[in-house]
MOPAC internal coordinates of N, CA, C and O (Angstrom, degrees):
PM7 1SCF
backbone

  N    0.0000 0     0.00 0     0.00 0    0    0    0
  C    1.4636 1     0.00 0     0.00 0    1    0    0
  C    1.5278 1   109.60 1     0.00 0    2    1    0
  O    1.2310 1   120.12 1   -46.55 1    3    2    1
  N    1.3128 1   117.37 1   133.45 1    3    2    1
  C    1.4580 1   119.91 1  -178.43 1    5    3    2
  C    1.5170 1   110.21 1   -84.50 1    6    5    3
  O    1.2310 1   121.71 1   -25.17 1    7    6    5
  N    1.3229 1   114.34 1   154.83 1    7    6    5
  C    1.4564 1   117.97 1   177.96 1    9    7    6
  C    1.5180 1   110.26 1  -102.60 1   10    9    7
  O    1.2310 1   121.13 1    -4.69 1   11   10    9
  N    1.3077 1   115.44 1   175.31 1   11   10    9
  C    1.4677 1   122.06 1  -175.06 1   13   11   10
  C    1.5256 1   112.18 1   -58.61 1   14   13   11
  O    1.2310 1   119.84 1   142.58 1   15   14   13
  N    1.3468 1   117.90 1   -37.42 1   15   14   13
  C    1.4670 1   120.26 1  -176.65 1   17   15   14
  C    1.5228 1   111.95 1   -65.94 1   18   17   15
  O    1.2310 1   119.55 1   155.64 1   19   18   17
  N    1.3451 1   118.47 1   -24.36 1   19   18   17
  C    1.4633 1   121.01 1   177.19 1   21   19   18
  C    1.5229 1   111.17 1   -65.70 1   22   21   19
  O    1.2310 1   119.70 1   154.34 1   23   22   21
  N    1.3197 1   118.18 1   -25.66 1   23   22   21
  C    1.4628 1   122.22 1  -175.76 1   25   23   22
  C    1.5179 1   113.29 1   -94.74 1   26   25   23
  O    1.2310 1   119.68 1   170.26 1   27   26   25
  N    1.3371 1   118.22 1    -9.74 1   27   26   25
  C    1.4614 1   119.70 1  -175.24 1   29   27   26
  C    1.5191 1   114.06 1   -55.93 1   30   29   27
  O    1.2310 1   118.54 1   138.09 1   31   30   29
  N    1.3530 1   120.39 1   -41.91 1   31   30   29
  C    1.4767 1   117.98 1   177.98 1   33   31   30
  C    1.5273 1   112.50 1   -59.81 1   34   33   31
  O    1.2310 1   119.72 1   150.31 1   35   34   33
  N    1.3331 1   118.14 1   -29.69 1   35   34   33
  C    1.4590 1   120.72 1   179.08 1   37   35   34
  C    1.5201 1   111.96 1   -70.55 1   38   37   35
  O    1.2310 1   120.82 1   159.69 1   39   38   37
  N    1.3186 1   116.04 1   -20.31 1   39   38   37
  C    1.4582 1   119.80 1  -176.36 1   41   39   38
  C    1.5327 1   112.57 1   -98.72 1   42   41   39
  O    1.2310 1   119.93 1  -169.17 1   43   42   41
  N    1.3161 1   117.74 1    10.83 1   43   42   41
  C    1.4570 1   121.83 1   178.27 1   45   43   42
  C    1.5270 1   108.74 1   -83.49 1   46   45   43
  O    1.2310 1   121.30 1   -93.51 1   47   46   45
  N    1.3289 1   115.12 1    86.49 1   47   46   45
  C    1.4626 1   121.28 1  -174.18 1   49   47   46
  C    1.5273 1   112.17 1   -62.38 1   50   49   47
  O    1.2310 1   120.11 1   142.12 1   51   50   49
  N    1.3260 1   117.40 1   -37.88 1   51   50   49
  C    1.4629 1   120.07 1  -179.18 1   53   51   50
  C    1.5246 1   110.67 1   -65.59 1   54   53   51
  O    1.2310 1   120.32 1   138.90 1   55   54   53
  N    1.3291 1   116.98 1   -41.10 1   55   54   53
  C    1.4631 1   120.25 1   177.26 1   57   55   54
  C    1.5250 1   110.59 1   -62.02 1   58   57   55
  O    1.2310 1   120.34 1   134.77 1   59   58   57
  N    1.3274 1   116.96 1   -45.23 1   59   58   57
  C    1.4613 1   120.64 1  -179.48 1   61   59   58
  C    1.5272 1   111.31 1   -62.71 1   62   61   59
  O    1.2310 1   120.42 1   145.15 1   63   62   61
  N    1.3302 1   116.80 1   -34.85 1   63   62   61
  C    1.4674 1   120.37 1   178.49 1   65   63   62
  C    1.5249 1   111.73 1   -67.27 1   66   65   63
  O    1.2310 1   120.83 1   144.85 1   67   66   65
  N    1.3382 1   116.02 1   -35.15 1   67   66   65
  C    1.4582 1   121.13 1  -175.78 1   69   67   66
  C    1.5195 1   113.03 1   -87.04 1   70   69   67
  O    1.2310 1   120.09 1   164.66 1   71   70   69
  N    1.3318 1   117.43 1   -15.34 1   71   70   69
  C    1.4566 1   121.21 1  -176.01 1   73   71   70
  C    1.5262 1   110.32 1   -68.70 1   74   73   71
  O    1.2310 1   120.75 1   -66.42 1   75   74   73
  N    1.3159 1   116.17 1   113.58 1   75   74   73
  C    1.4666 1   122.76 1   177.34 1   77   75   74
  C    1.5217 1   106.41 1  -137.90 1   78   77   75
  O    1.2310 1   120.85 1   -53.60 1   79   78   77
  N    1.3303 1   115.98 1   126.40 1   79   78   77
  C    1.4654 1   121.15 1  -171.80 1   81   79   78
  C    1.5280 1   109.47 1  -127.01 1   82   81   79
  O    1.2310 1   120.83 1   -36.44 1   83   82   81
  N    1.3143 1   116.02 1   143.56 1   83   82   81
  C    1.4574 1   121.91 1   178.25 1   85   83   82
  C    1.5249 1   111.83 1   -67.59 1   86   85   83
  O    1.2310 1   121.06 1   -21.79 1   87   86   85
  N    1.3264 1   115.59 1   158.21 1   87   86   85
  C    1.4589 1   121.18 1  -175.02 1   89   87   86
  C    1.5353 1   112.32 1   -59.90 1   90   89   87
  O    1.2310 1   119.87 1   143.73 1   91   90   89
  N    1.3121 1   117.86 1   -36.27 1   91   90   89
  C    1.4612 1   120.64 1   178.79 1   93   91   90
  C    1.5203 1   111.81 1   -63.95 1   94   93   91
  O    1.2310 1   120.84 1   136.53 1   95   94   93
  N    1.3230 1   116.01 1   -43.47 1   95   94   93
  C    1.4576 1   120.76 1   178.49 1   97   95   94
  C    1.5233 1   111.24 1   -66.62 1   98   97   95
  O    1.2310 1   121.00 1   141.36 1   99   98   97
  N    1.3466 1   115.69 1   -38.64 1   99   98   97
  C    1.4706 1   119.57 1   177.67 1  101   99   98
  C    1.5280 1   109.18 1   -61.79 1  102  101   99
  O    1.2310 1   120.61 1   136.62 1  103  102  101
  N    1.3152 1   116.44 1   -43.38 1  103  102  101
  C    1.4598 1   121.10 1   178.70 1  105  103  102
  C    1.5315 1   110.57 1   -61.02 1  106  105  103
  O    1.2310 1   120.50 1   135.13 1  107  106  105
  N    1.3279 1   116.64 1   -44.87 1  107  106  105
  C    1.4701 1   120.93 1   178.78 1  109  107  106
  C    1.5202 1   111.55 1   -61.61 1  110  109  107
  O    1.2310 1   120.58 1   137.36 1  111  110  109
  N    1.3446 1   116.50 1   -42.64 1  111  110  109
  C    1.4684 1   120.84 1  -177.30 1  113  111  110
  C    1.5185 1   112.65 1   -70.49 1  114  113  111
  O    1.2310 1   120.64 1   142.03 1  115  114  113
  N    1.3258 1   116.38 1   -37.97 1  115  114  113
  C    1.4649 1   120.45 1  -172.11 1  117  115  114
  C    1.5201 1   113.70 1   -97.71 1  118  117  115
  O    1.2310 1   120.48 1   159.42 1  119  118  117
  N    1.3238 1   116.69 1   -20.58 1  119  118  117
  C    1.4552 1   120.08 1  -175.05 1  121  119  118
  C    1.5215 1   113.15 1    79.85 1  122  121  119
  O    1.2310 1   120.32 1  -172.23 1  123  122  121
  N    1.3166 1   116.99 1     7.77 1  123  122  121
  C    1.4675 1   121.95 1   178.94 1  125  123  122
  C    1.5350 1   107.50 1   -94.87 1  126  125  123
  O    1.2310 1   120.14 1   -55.49 1  127  126  125
  N    1.3190 1   117.34 1   124.51 1  127  126  125
  C    1.4728 1   119.72 1  -178.81 1  129  127  126
  C    1.5338 1   112.35 1   -59.47 1  130  129  127
  O    1.2310 1   120.99 1   -32.62 1  131  130  129
  N    1.3466 1   115.71 1   147.38 1  131  130  129
  C    1.4665 1   120.10 1  -178.94 1  133  131  130
  C    1.5264 1   111.22 1   -59.19 1  134  133  131
  O    1.2310 1   119.96 1   144.17 1  135  134  133
  N    1.3237 1   117.68 1   -35.83 1  135  134  133
  C    1.4646 1   120.84 1   179.16 1  137  135  134
  C    1.5303 1   110.78 1   -60.28 1  138  137  135
  O    1.2310 1   120.63 1   139.05 1  139  138  137
  N    1.3365 1   116.41 1   -40.95 1  139  138  137
  C    1.4641 1   121.03 1   179.82 1  141  139  138
  C    1.5310 1   110.33 1   -68.48 1  142  141  139
  O    1.2310 1   120.50 1   140.35 1  143  142  141
  N    1.3262 1   116.66 1   -39.65 1  143  142  141
  C    1.4767 1   120.15 1   178.71 1  145  143  142
  C    1.5248 1   109.79 1   -62.48 1  146  145  143
  O    1.2310 1   120.36 1   136.22 1  147  146  145
  N    1.3382 1   116.92 1   -43.78 1  147  146  145
  C    1.4822 1   120.12 1   177.89 1  149  147  146
  C    1.5299 1   111.08 1   -62.71 1  150  149  147
  O    1.2310 1   120.30 1   140.83 1  151  150  149
  N    1.3222 1   117.04 1   -39.17 1  151  150  149
  C    1.4690 1   120.89 1   178.26 1  153  151  150
  C    1.5290 1   109.98 1   -63.07 1  154  153  151
  O    1.2310 1   120.72 1   134.98 1  155  154  153
  N    1.3292 1   116.23 1   -45.02 1  155  154  153
  C    1.4682 1   119.45 1   178.91 1  157  155  154
  C    1.5250 1   110.89 1   -62.14 1  158  157  155
  O    1.2310 1   120.43 1   145.64 1  159  158  157
  N    1.3164 1   116.78 1   -34.36 1  159  158  157
  C    1.4640 1   120.01 1   177.01 1  161  159  158
  C    1.5260 1   110.63 1   -68.98 1  162  161  159
  O    1.2310 1   119.95 1   138.26 1  163  162  161
  N    1.3320 1   117.70 1   -41.74 1  163  162  161
  C    1.4717 1   121.10 1   177.04 1  165  163  162
  C    1.5234 1   110.90 1   -58.33 1  166  165  163
  O    1.2310 1   120.57 1   143.70 1  167  166  165
  N    1.3414 1   116.52 1   -36.30 1  167  166  165
  C    1.4631 1   121.07 1   179.56 1  169  167  166
  C    1.5396 1   112.35 1   -79.61 1  170  169  167
  O    1.2310 1   119.81 1   174.96 1  171  170  169
  N    1.3410 1   117.97 1    -5.04 1  171  170  169
  C    1.4641 1   121.53 1   178.46 1  173  171  170
  C    1.5194 1   113.89 1    83.03 1  174  173  171
  O    1.2310 1   120.10 1  -164.35 1  175  174  173
  N    1.3244 1   117.41 1    15.65 1  175  174  173
  C    1.4657 1   120.96 1  -177.90 1  177  175  174
  C    1.5212 1   110.84 1   -81.57 1  178  177  175
  O    1.2310 1   120.12 1   140.62 1  179  178  177
  N    1.3239 1   117.38 1   -39.38 1  179  178  177
  C    1.4643 1   122.32 1   174.64 1  181  179  178
  C    1.5185 1   108.06 1  -125.88 1  182  181  179
  O    1.2310 1   120.88 1   -17.99 1  183  182  181
  N    1.3292 1   115.91 1   162.01 1  183  182  181
  C    1.4627 1   120.73 1  -179.19 1  185  183  182
  C    1.5170 1   109.60 1  -129.85 1  186  185  183
  O    1.2310 1   120.94 1   -44.79 1  187  186  185
  N    1.3290 1   115.81 1   135.21 1  187  186  185
  C    1.4638 1   119.53 1   174.32 1  189  187  186
  C    1.5220 1   108.82 1   -96.75 1  190  189  187
  O    1.2310 1   122.11 1   -15.30 1  191  190  189
  N    1.3120 1   113.57 1   164.70 1  191  190  189
  C    1.4666 1   120.52 1   175.89 1  193  191  190
  C    1.5196 1   107.11 1  -107.23 1  194  193  191
  O    1.2310 1   120.83 1   -96.63 1  195  194  193
  N    1.3165 1   116.02 1    83.37 1  195  194  193
  C    1.4664 1   121.05 1  -178.32 1  197  195  194
  C    1.5212 1   108.58 1   -82.34 1  198  197  195
  O    1.2310 1   121.46 1   -43.33 1  199  198  197
  N    1.3380 1   114.82 1   136.67 1  199  198  197
  C    1.4594 1   119.92 1  -179.17 1  201  199  198
  C    1.5227 1   112.20 1   -94.04 1  202  201  199
  O    1.2310 1   120.27 1   170.78 1  203  202  201
  N    1.3165 1   117.10 1    -9.22 1  203  202  201
  C    1.4552 1   120.56 1   179.50 1  205  203  202
  C    1.5122 1   109.82 1   166.76 1  206  205  203
  O    1.2310 1   120.62 1    -6.51 1  207  206  205
  N    1.3038 1   116.41 1   173.49 1  207  206  205
  C    1.4648 1   121.04 1   179.54 1  209  207  206
  C    1.5198 1   110.36 1   -61.98 1  210  209  207
  O    1.2310 1   120.95 1   -43.88 1  211  210  209
  N    1.3063 1   115.79 1   136.12 1  211  210  209
  C    1.4465 1   120.57 1   176.42 1  213  211  210
  C    1.5180 1   115.19 1    81.13 1  214  213  211
  O    1.2310 1   119.96 1  -179.38 1  215  214  213
  N    1.3076 1   117.68 1     0.62 1  215  214  213
  C    1.4629 1   119.59 1   179.50 1  217  215  214
  C    1.5208 1   109.79 1   -89.49 1  218  217  215
  O    1.2310 1   121.26 1   -21.03 1  219  218  217
  N    1.3045 1   115.19 1   158.97 1  219  218  217
  C    1.4576 1   121.56 1  -179.90 1  221  219  218
  C    1.5202 1   110.39 1   -68.08 1  222  221  219
  O    1.2310 1   121.29 1   -41.96 1  223  222  221
  N    1.3178 1   115.14 1   138.04 1  223  222  221
  C    1.4577 1   119.36 1   175.34 1  225  223  222
  C    1.5185 1   108.07 1   -66.80 1  226  225  223
  O    1.2310 1   120.93 1   -42.89 1  227  226  225
  N    1.3374 1   115.82 1   137.11 1  227  226  225
  C    1.4585 1   122.02 1   178.60 1  229  227  226
  C    1.5199 1   108.02 1  -129.19 1  230  229  227
  O    1.2310 1   120.72 1   -37.93 1  231  230  229
  N    1.3245 1   116.23 1   142.07 1  231  230  229
  C    1.4647 1   121.50 1  -173.92 1  233  231  230
  C    1.5154 1   110.80 1  -123.48 1  234  233  231
  O    1.2310 1   121.47 1   -40.44 1  235  234  233
  N    1.3332 1   114.79 1   139.56 1  235  234  233
  C    1.4568 1   119.93 1   178.24 1  237  235  234
  C    1.5321 1   110.38 1   -86.33 1  238  237  235
  O    1.2310 1   121.39 1    -3.97 1  239  238  237
  N    1.3229 1   114.96 1   176.03 1  239  238  237
  C    1.4660 1   121.40 1  -175.90 1  241  239  238
  C    1.5278 1   112.24 1   -55.28 1  242  241  239
  O    1.2310 1   120.09 1   134.44 1  243  242  241
  N    1.3236 1   117.44 1   -45.56 1  243  242  241
  C    1.4675 1   119.81 1  -176.56 1  245  243  242
  C    1.5245 1   111.91 1   -64.36 1  246  245  243
  O    1.2310 1   120.21 1   141.73 1  247  246  245
  N    1.3123 1   117.20 1   -38.27 1  247  246  245
  C    1.4664 1   119.35 1   178.48 1  249  247  246
  C    1.5227 1   111.49 1   -72.03 1  250  249  247
  O    1.2310 1   119.94 1   146.12 1  251  250  249
  N    1.3265 1   117.72 1   -33.88 1  251  250  249
  C    1.4674 1   120.44 1   174.64 1  253  251  250
  C    1.5285 1   109.12 1   -64.11 1  254  253  251
  O    1.2310 1   120.50 1   137.48 1  255  254  253
  N    1.3232 1   116.66 1   -42.52 1  255  254  253
  C    1.4675 1   121.08 1   178.36 1  257  255  254
  C    1.5325 1   109.90 1   -61.81 1  258  257  255
  O    1.2310 1   120.30 1   137.57 1  259  258  257
  N    1.3302 1   117.03 1   -42.43 1  259  258  257
  C    1.4682 1   121.16 1   177.66 1  261  259  258
  C    1.5211 1   110.60 1   -59.46 1  262  261  259
  O    1.2310 1   120.57 1   134.60 1  263  262  261
  N    1.3231 1   116.52 1   -45.40 1  263  262  261
  C    1.4635 1   121.13 1  -179.30 1  265  263  262
  C    1.5214 1   110.27 1   -59.16 1  266  265  263
  O    1.2310 1   120.53 1   134.36 1  267  266  265
  N    1.3274 1   116.59 1   -45.64 1  267  266  265
  C    1.4699 1   120.59 1   178.91 1  269  267  266
  C    1.5236 1   112.08 1   -61.39 1  270  269  267
  O    1.2310 1   120.56 1   133.14 1  271  270  269
  N    1.3291 1   116.54 1   -46.86 1  271  270  269
  C    1.4662 1   120.65 1  -177.63 1  273  271  270
  C    1.5271 1   111.41 1   -66.38 1  274  273  271
  O    1.2310 1   120.34 1   137.12 1  275  274  273
  N    1.3150 1   116.95 1   -42.88 1  275  274  273
  C    1.4674 1   120.00 1   179.46 1  277  275  274
  C    1.5218 1   110.53 1   -62.38 1  278  277  275
  O    1.2310 1   120.56 1   135.15 1  279  278  277
  N    1.3274 1   116.54 1   -44.85 1  279  278  277
  C    1.4649 1   119.56 1   179.93 1  281  279  278
  C    1.5324 1   110.90 1   -61.08 1  282  281  279
  O    1.2310 1   120.00 1   138.73 1  283  282  281
  N    1.3369 1   117.60 1   -41.27 1  283  282  281
  C    1.4662 1   120.75 1   177.69 1  285  283  282
  C    1.5236 1   111.22 1   -59.77 1  286  285  283
  O    1.2310 1   120.58 1   134.92 1  287  286  285
  N    1.3207 1   116.50 1   -45.08 1  287  286  285
  C    1.4661 1   120.46 1  -179.21 1  289  287  286
  C    1.5288 1   111.71 1   -66.54 1  290  289  287
  O    1.2310 1   120.33 1   140.99 1  291  290  289
  N    1.3144 1   116.97 1   -39.01 1  291  290  289
  C    1.4655 1   120.23 1   177.10 1  293  291  290
  C    1.5272 1   109.71 1   -62.16 1  294  293  291
  O    1.2310 1   120.80 1   137.82 1  295  294  293
  N    1.3325 1   116.08 1   -42.18 1  295  294  293
  C    1.4699 1   119.84 1   178.33 1  297  295  294
  C    1.5299 1   111.78 1   -64.41 1  298  297  295
  O    1.2310 1   120.50 1   154.78 1  299  298  297
  N    1.3538 1   116.66 1   -25.22 1  299  298  297
  C    1.4556 1   120.94 1   177.24 1  301  299  298
  C    1.5296 1   112.08 1   -83.42 1  302  301  299
  O    1.2310 1   120.21 1   174.84 1  303  302  301
  N    1.3376 1   117.21 1    -5.16 1  303  302  301
  C    1.4455 1   119.91 1   175.67 1  305  303  302
  C    1.5202 1   116.03 1   112.00 1  306  305  303
  O    1.2310 1   119.54 1   179.89 1  307  306  305
  N    1.3239 1   118.47 1    -0.11 1  307  306  305
  C    1.4613 1   120.92 1   178.27 1  309  307  306
  C    1.5218 1   109.62 1   -74.95 1  310  309  307
  O    1.2310 1   120.70 1   -28.15 1  311  310  309
  N    1.3238 1   116.27 1   151.85 1  311  310  309
  C    1.4640 1   120.19 1   171.89 1  313  311  310
  C    1.5259 1   107.82 1   -74.87 1  314  313  311
  O    1.2310 1   120.40 1   -15.86 1  315  314  313
  N    1.3256 1   116.84 1   164.14 1  315  314  313
  C    1.4569 1   120.45 1   179.03 1  317  315  314
  C    1.5255 1   111.03 1   -58.77 1  318  317  315
  O    1.2310 1   120.04 1   133.50 1  319  318  317
  N    1.3299 1   117.52 1   -46.50 1  319  318  317
  C    1.4630 1   120.57 1  -178.60 1  321  319  318
  C    1.5259 1   111.89 1   -63.17 1  322  321  319
  O    1.2310 1   120.50 1   136.82 1  323  322  321
  N    1.3437 1   116.65 1   -43.18 1  323  322  321
  C    1.4652 1   119.99 1   179.52 1  325  323  322
  C    1.5233 1   110.25 1   -65.84 1  326  325  323
  O    1.2310 1   120.46 1   138.84 1  327  326  325
  N    1.3171 1   116.72 1   -41.16 1  327  326  325
  C    1.4649 1   120.90 1   179.42 1  329  327  326
  C    1.5283 1   110.01 1   -63.70 1  330  329  327
  O    1.2310 1   120.45 1   136.46 1  331  330  329
  N    1.3295 1   116.74 1   -43.54 1  331  330  329
  C    1.4655 1   121.05 1  -179.49 1  333  331  330
  C    1.5266 1   111.35 1   -61.94 1  334  333  331
  O    1.2310 1   119.94 1   137.54 1  335  334  333
  N    1.3253 1   117.71 1   -42.46 1  335  334  333
  C    1.4674 1   121.04 1   178.63 1  337  335  334
  C    1.5210 1   111.33 1   -64.61 1  338  337  335
  O    1.2310 1   120.96 1   136.46 1  339  338  337
  N    1.3238 1   115.77 1   -43.54 1  339  338  337
  C    1.4608 1   120.95 1   179.95 1  341  339  338
  C    1.5383 1   110.39 1   -63.44 1  342  341  339
  O    1.2310 1   120.63 1   136.53 1  343  342  341
  N    1.3221 1   116.41 1   -43.47 1  343  342  341
  C    1.4653 1   120.85 1  -179.68 1  345  343  342
  C    1.5278 1   110.64 1   -67.09 1  346  345  343
  O    1.2310 1   120.35 1   140.87 1  347  346  345
  N    1.3122 1   116.94 1   -39.13 1  347  346  345
  C    1.4691 1   119.84 1   178.81 1  349  347  346
  C    1.5283 1   110.42 1   -59.55 1  350  349  347
  O    1.2310 1   120.16 1   137.76 1  351  350  349
  N    1.3275 1   117.31 1   -42.24 1  351  350  349
  C    1.4646 1   121.25 1   177.76 1  353  351  350
  C    1.5293 1   110.50 1   -64.97 1  354  353  351
  O    1.2310 1   120.49 1   137.35 1  355  354  353
  N    1.3334 1   116.67 1   -42.65 1  355  354  353
  C    1.4681 1   120.31 1   178.12 1  357  355  354
  C    1.5280 1   110.94 1   -63.16 1  358  357  355
  O    1.2310 1   120.51 1   136.43 1  359  358  357
  N    1.3231 1   116.63 1   -43.57 1  359  358  357
  C    1.4627 1   120.59 1  -178.57 1  361  359  358
  C    1.5230 1   111.16 1   -64.12 1  362  361  359
  O    1.2310 1   120.37 1   144.20 1  363  362  361
  N    1.3171 1   116.90 1   -35.80 1  363  362  361
  C    1.4635 1   119.74 1   176.38 1  365  363  362
  C    1.5208 1   109.97 1   -63.63 1  366  365  363
  O    1.2310 1   120.33 1   135.88 1  367  366  365
  N    1.3271 1   116.97 1   -44.12 1  367  366  365
  C    1.4591 1   120.78 1   177.96 1  369  367  366
  C    1.5260 1   111.48 1   -62.58 1  370  369  367
  O    1.2310 1   120.68 1   135.85 1  371  370  369
  N    1.3411 1   116.30 1   -44.15 1  371  370  369
  C    1.4634 1   120.43 1   178.83 1  373  371  370
  C    1.5212 1   110.17 1   -62.32 1  374  373  371
  O    1.2310 1   120.60 1   136.65 1  375  374  373
  N    1.3288 1   116.45 1   -43.35 1  375  374  373
  C    1.4522 1   120.89 1   179.41 1  377  375  374
  C    1.5289 1   111.32 1   -61.03 1  378  377  375
  O    1.2310 1   120.53 1   136.92 1  379  378  377
  N    1.3221 1   116.59 1   -43.08 1  379  378  377
  C    1.4655 1   120.62 1   178.84 1  381  379  378
  C    1.5280 1   111.31 1   -61.69 1  382  381  379
  O    1.2310 1   120.65 1   137.98 1  383  382  381
  N    1.3397 1   116.36 1   -42.02 1  383  382  381
  C    1.4680 1   120.20 1   179.62 1  385  383  382
  C    1.5279 1   110.30 1   -65.05 1  386  385  383
  O    1.2310 1   120.21 1   133.53 1  387  386  385
  N    1.3370 1   117.20 1   -46.47 1  387  386  385
  C    1.4546 1   119.45 1   179.75 1  389  387  386
  C    1.5205 1   111.90 1   -64.14 1  390  389  387
  O    1.2310 1   120.30 1   144.20 1  391  390  389
  N    1.3113 1   117.04 1   -35.80 1  391  390  389
  C    1.4743 1   119.43 1   177.46 1  393  391  390
  C    1.5225 1   110.19 1   -63.23 1  394  393  391
  O    1.2310 1   120.61 1   136.50 1  395  394  393
  N    1.3356 1   116.43 1   -43.50 1  395  394  393
  C    1.4670 1   119.73 1   178.28 1  397  395  394
  C    1.5304 1   110.89 1   -63.97 1  398  397  395
  O    1.2310 1   120.43 1   141.08 1  399  398  397
  N    1.3385 1   116.78 1   -38.92 1  399  398  397
  C    1.4644 1   120.33 1   177.74 1  401  399  398
  C    1.5191 1   111.27 1   -63.94 1  402  401  399
  O    1.2310 1   120.64 1   136.86 1  403  402  401
  N    1.3276 1   116.39 1   -43.14 1  403  402  401
  C    1.4600 1   119.80 1   178.76 1  405  403  402
  C    1.5191 1   111.21 1   -64.76 1  406  405  403
  O    1.2310 1   120.47 1   138.75 1  407  406  405
  N    1.3385 1   116.70 1   -41.25 1  407  406  405
  C    1.4571 1   120.33 1   178.28 1  409  407  406
  C    1.5215 1   110.91 1   -63.55 1  410  409  407
  O    1.2310 1   120.48 1   138.23 1  411  410  409
  N    1.3435 1   116.69 1   -41.77 1  411  410  409
  C    1.4721 1   120.70 1   178.85 1  413  411  410
  C    1.5162 1   110.17 1   -65.98 1  414  413  411
  O    1.2310 1   120.35 1   139.44 1  415  414  413
  N    1.3342 1   116.93 1   -40.56 1  415  414  413
  C    1.4611 1   120.99 1   178.68 1  417  415  414
  C    1.5236 1   110.68 1   -63.10 1  418  417  415
  O    1.2310 1   120.59 1   137.09 1  419  418  417
  N    1.3295 1   116.48 1   -42.91 1  419  418  417
  C    1.4730 1   121.18 1   178.23 1  421  419  418
  C    1.5175 1   110.83 1   -63.44 1  422  421  419
  O    1.2310 1   120.65 1   138.56 1  423  422  421
  N    1.3241 1   116.36 1   -41.44 1  423  422  421
  C    1.4691 1   120.87 1   179.05 1  425  423  422
  C    1.5181 1   110.12 1   -63.90 1  426  425  423
  O    1.2310 1   119.91 1   138.82 1  427  426  425
  N    1.3328 1   117.79 1   -41.18 1  427  426  425
  C    1.4554 1   121.11 1   178.43 1  429  427  426
  C    1.5257 1   111.42 1   -65.11 1  430  429  427
  O    1.2310 1   120.59 1   140.69 1  431  430  429
  N    1.3243 1   116.48 1   -39.31 1  431  430  429
  C    1.4592 1   120.39 1   177.10 1  433  431  430
  C    1.5309 1   111.07 1   -63.06 1  434  433  431
  O    1.2310 1   120.60 1   139.55 1  435  434  433
  N    1.3369 1   116.45 1   -40.45 1  435  434  433
  C    1.4708 1   121.02 1   177.77 1  437  435  434
  C    1.5314 1   111.09 1   -65.41 1  438  437  435
  O    1.2310 1   120.27 1   141.07 1  439  438  437
  N    1.3234 1   117.09 1   -38.93 1  439  438  437
  C    1.4662 1   121.12 1   179.48 1  441  439  438
  C    1.5158 1   112.15 1   -64.40 1  442  441  439
  O    1.2310 1   120.14 1   149.66 1  443  442  441
  N    1.3227 1   117.33 1   -30.34 1  443  442  441
  C    1.4623 1   122.29 1  -178.32 1  445  443  442
  C    1.5163 1   112.01 1   -76.24 1  446  445  443
  O    1.2310 1   120.16 1   162.28 1  447  446  445
  N    1.3279 1   117.30 1   -17.72 1  447  446  445
  C    1.4845 1   120.77 1  -177.78 1  449  447  446
  C    1.4849 1   112.18 1   -77.89 1  450  449  447
  O    1.2310 1   120.10 1   180.00 1  451  450  449

């Protein structure tokens, strides 16, 4: 059984906000080919943070998480569209939970002052 300190890196909201990785690294981490990631972006399923024309596509934590979840669902037999819809619903739920956690953390910080 893991203890609370094992999860602390997962709760570093500022780090997660700043985490932006190039498409090649995302492909290496997720096992999803860069061509497939670009296709998913063309379809509006994931979004890169492009800094200008001709620059490398870069993806934030949430889009990397989407890529991982979609690939898992596709491997389980879902179509791309079905996987994308399912992941979008999951990501909304995850976002809502993290927002509540951040709000609770902020409230606790205010109470300590």
